[in-house]
C-alpha positions in Angstrom: 81.2 124.7 136.1 81.2 124.7 132.2 83.4 122.1 130.6 86.4 123.2 128.5 86.0 122.5 124.7 89.4 120.7 125.0 87.9 117.9 127.1 84.5 117.5 125.6 84.0 114.2 123.8 82.4 116.0 120.8 85.2 118.6 120.5 86.5 119.1 117.0 89.9 119.8 118.4 89.9 116.4 120.2 88.8 114.7 117.0 91.6 116.4 115.1 94.2 115.3 117.8 93.0 111.7 117.5 93.2 111.8 113.7 96.7 113.2 113.9 97.8 110.6 116.4 96.3 107.8 114.2 98.1 109.1 111.1 101.4 109.2 113.1 100.8 105.6 114.1 100.3 104.7 110.4 103.6 106.4 109.5 105.5 104.6 112.3 103.9 101.3 111.3 104.7 101.7 107.6 108.3 102.7 108.4 108.8 99.6 110.6 107.3 97.4 107.9 109.5 98.9 105.3 112.5 98.3 107.5 111.8 94.6 108.1 110.4 94.1 104.6 113.7 92.8 103.2 114.2 90.2 105.9 110.6 89.0 106.8 108.2 87.5 104.2 105.0 89.4 103.5 102.8 86.5 104.8 104.6 86.7 108.2 104.2 90.4 108.4 100.4 90.1 107.6 100.1 87.4 110.2 101.8 89.4 112.9 99.9 92.6 112.0 96.6 90.6 112.0 97.4 89.0 115.4 98.1 92.4 117.0 94.9 93.8 115.4 92.8 90.9 116.7 94.1 91.3 120.2 93.7 95.1 120.2 90.2 95.0 118.8 89.1 92.2 121.0 90.3 94.0 124.0 88.5 97.2 123.0 85.4 95.1 122.4 85.5 93.5 125.8 86.2 96.9 127.4 83.2 98.4 125.5 81.0 95.5 126.4 80.1 94.7 122.8 81.6 91.2 122.6 78.5 89.6 124.0 76.9 90.0 120.5 79.8 88.9 118.4 77.7 86.4 116.4 75.5 89.3 115.2 78.6 90.9 113.7 79.3 87.9 111.4 77.2 89.1 108.6 78.0 88.7 104.9 78.7 92.4 104.4 81.1 92.5 107.4 82.9 89.3 106.2 83.1 90.7 102.6 84.6 94.0 103.9 87.1 92.1 106.0 88.1 90.1 102.9 88.6 93.2 100.9 90.5 94.8 103.7 92.9 91.9 103.8 93.4 92.1 100.0 93.9 95.9 100.2 96.5 95.4 103.0 98.3 92.8 101.0 98.4 95.1 97.9 99.4 98.1 99.9 102.3 96.3 101.7 103.5 94.9 98.3 103.5 98.4 96.9 105.2 99.8 100.1 108.1 97.5 99.5 108.5 98.9 96.0 108.1 102.7 96.7 109.6 105.3 98.9 108.2 105.8 102.4 107.5 109.5 101.5 105.2 108.6 98.6 103.4 106.0 100.7 103.0 108.5 103.6 101.6 111.1 101.2 99.1 108.6 99.8 97.9 107.7 103.3 97.7 111.3 104.4 95.0 111.9 101.8 92.7 109.2 103.2 91.0 111.4 105.8 90.3 113.9 103.0 88.7 111.3 100.8 86.8 109.3 103.3 
């Protein structure tokens, strides 16, 4: 029995659905951060976001059986990228506190078009 294009792992439609879901998660995340931004310091927000990200990525790594080679992932380019990602997150959240959520969302919606 042939598989439906909707359930194939390489289906463009499935990829589009995942991208749409990811962008919706970004919008929800930015909205929540904007809501608590007046009451919670930026450092605390970064710490909580980072903690959730570590738990989520570690869980996915264990589920995908890639954590047995974690030392091989600690290369200079990976650490450099992580550092720049931290700086970019800090700068984006700082900007988010000073702009409307509509503009921030519009900027983030262009990321899949550029990358």
